[in-house]
Every structure is written in structure tokens, then in C-alpha cells.
C-alpha positions in Angstrom: -33.5 -63.1 32.8 -33.4 -62.1 36.4 -32.4 -63.9 39.5 -35.9 -63.8 41.0 -38.2 -66.8 41.1 -40.9 -66.9 38.4 -43.5 -66.5 41.1 -42.2 -63.0 42.0 -41.6 -62.0 38.4 -45.2 -62.9 37.5 -46.8 -61.2 40.6 -48.4 -57.9 40.0 -47.2 -54.8 41.8 -50.2 -55.0 44.1 -49.4 -58.6 45.1 -45.7 -57.7 45.6 -46.8 -54.8 48.0 -48.9 -57.3 49.8 -45.9 -59.6 50.2 -43.7 -56.7 51.5 -46.3 -55.5 54.0 -48.0 -58.8 55.2 -45.8 -61.9 54.8 -42.8 -63.5 56.3 -39.7 -61.3 56.7 -37.5 -63.8 54.7 -39.5 -63.1 51.5 -39.8 -59.4 51.9 -36.3 -58.5 50.5 -37.1 -60.5 47.4 -40.3 -58.9 46.8 -38.9 -55.4 47.6 -36.0 -56.1 45.2 -38.4 -57.1 42.4 -40.4 -53.9 42.9 -37.2 -51.9 42.9 -36.1 -53.7 39.7 -39.4 -52.9 37.9 -39.3 -49.3 39.1 -35.7 -48.9 37.7 -36.7 -50.5 34.5 -39.5 -48.0 34.1 -37.3 -45.1 35.0 -34.8 -46.2 32.3 -37.4 -46.2 29.7 -38.6 -42.9 30.8 -35.2 -41.3 30.7 -34.5 -42.8 27.3 -37.8 -41.3 26.0 -36.9 -37.9 27.6 -33.4 -38.0 26.1 -34.8 -38.7 22.6 -37.4 -35.8 22.8 -34.7 -33.5 24.2 -32.3 -34.2 21.3 -35.1 -33.6 18.9 -35.9 -30.2 20.6 -32.2 -29.3 20.6 -32.0 -30.0 16.9 -35.0 -27.6 16.3 -33.5 -24.9 18.4 -30.2 -25.1 16.6 -32.0 -24.8 13.2 -34.0 -21.8 14.5 -30.7 -20.2 15.6 -29.2 -20.5 12.2 -32.3 -18.9 10.7 -32.1 -16.1 13.1 -28.4 -15.6 12.2 -29.2 -15.6 8.4 -32.0 -13.1 8.8 -29.7 -10.8 10.9 -27.1 -10.9 8.2 -29.7 -10.0 5.6 -30.9 -7.1 7.8 -27.3 -5.8 8.3 -26.7 -6.0 4.5 -30.0 -4.1 4.0 -28.9 -1.5 6.4 -25.5 -1.1 4.8 -27.1 -0.7 1.4 -29.5 1.9 2.8 -26.6 3.8 4.3 -24.7 3.6 1.1 -27.7 5.0 -0.9 -28.2 7.8 1.5 -24.5 8.8 1.3 -24.6 8.9 -2.4 -27.6 11.1 -2.5 -26.2 13.6 -0.1 
């Protein structure tokens, strides 16, 4: 529940912009505040969505990093085995 009158809460963005640009200066701050409130609410949703997507992407990158570490260890072990085989044959 906000502090604005139901008329401002029910107004469309276009109507609020009309109020800000055309009507009595005493109503302009209320209409402007309602527009700002709506914009902030939209931004909060967008930021929340972005954070969720960013968290998922970070988890995927961490998993990929661990796969790279595992594959690197396997390659190093293979290299050590190859060196050991070559030393024995010499």
C-alpha cells in the first residue's frame, strides 16, 4: 500500500506524464513521485532478475573451471607417465 491516492495509482504512465506536464503545480509532485515509484519498482525487478541470471552463470563458470583443473591434472599425469616410460627405455 502506498501513500498515493487511488486515482494516481490507477493512472497510466501516459496520464501521469500529462499531469506532470499540463496540470496544476500542486499535483505535479504527487504524479512525479508516483512515476518515480513505478520506475524504482521496475528497476528492482530488473536488478533481481539480473542477479539471478548472474548467479547461475557464475555457478556454470565455477563448474567449468573445476573441469579444466581435472583435465589439466590428467594431462600432467599422462606427461609424467610418458616421461617415466621414456626414461626406462633409454
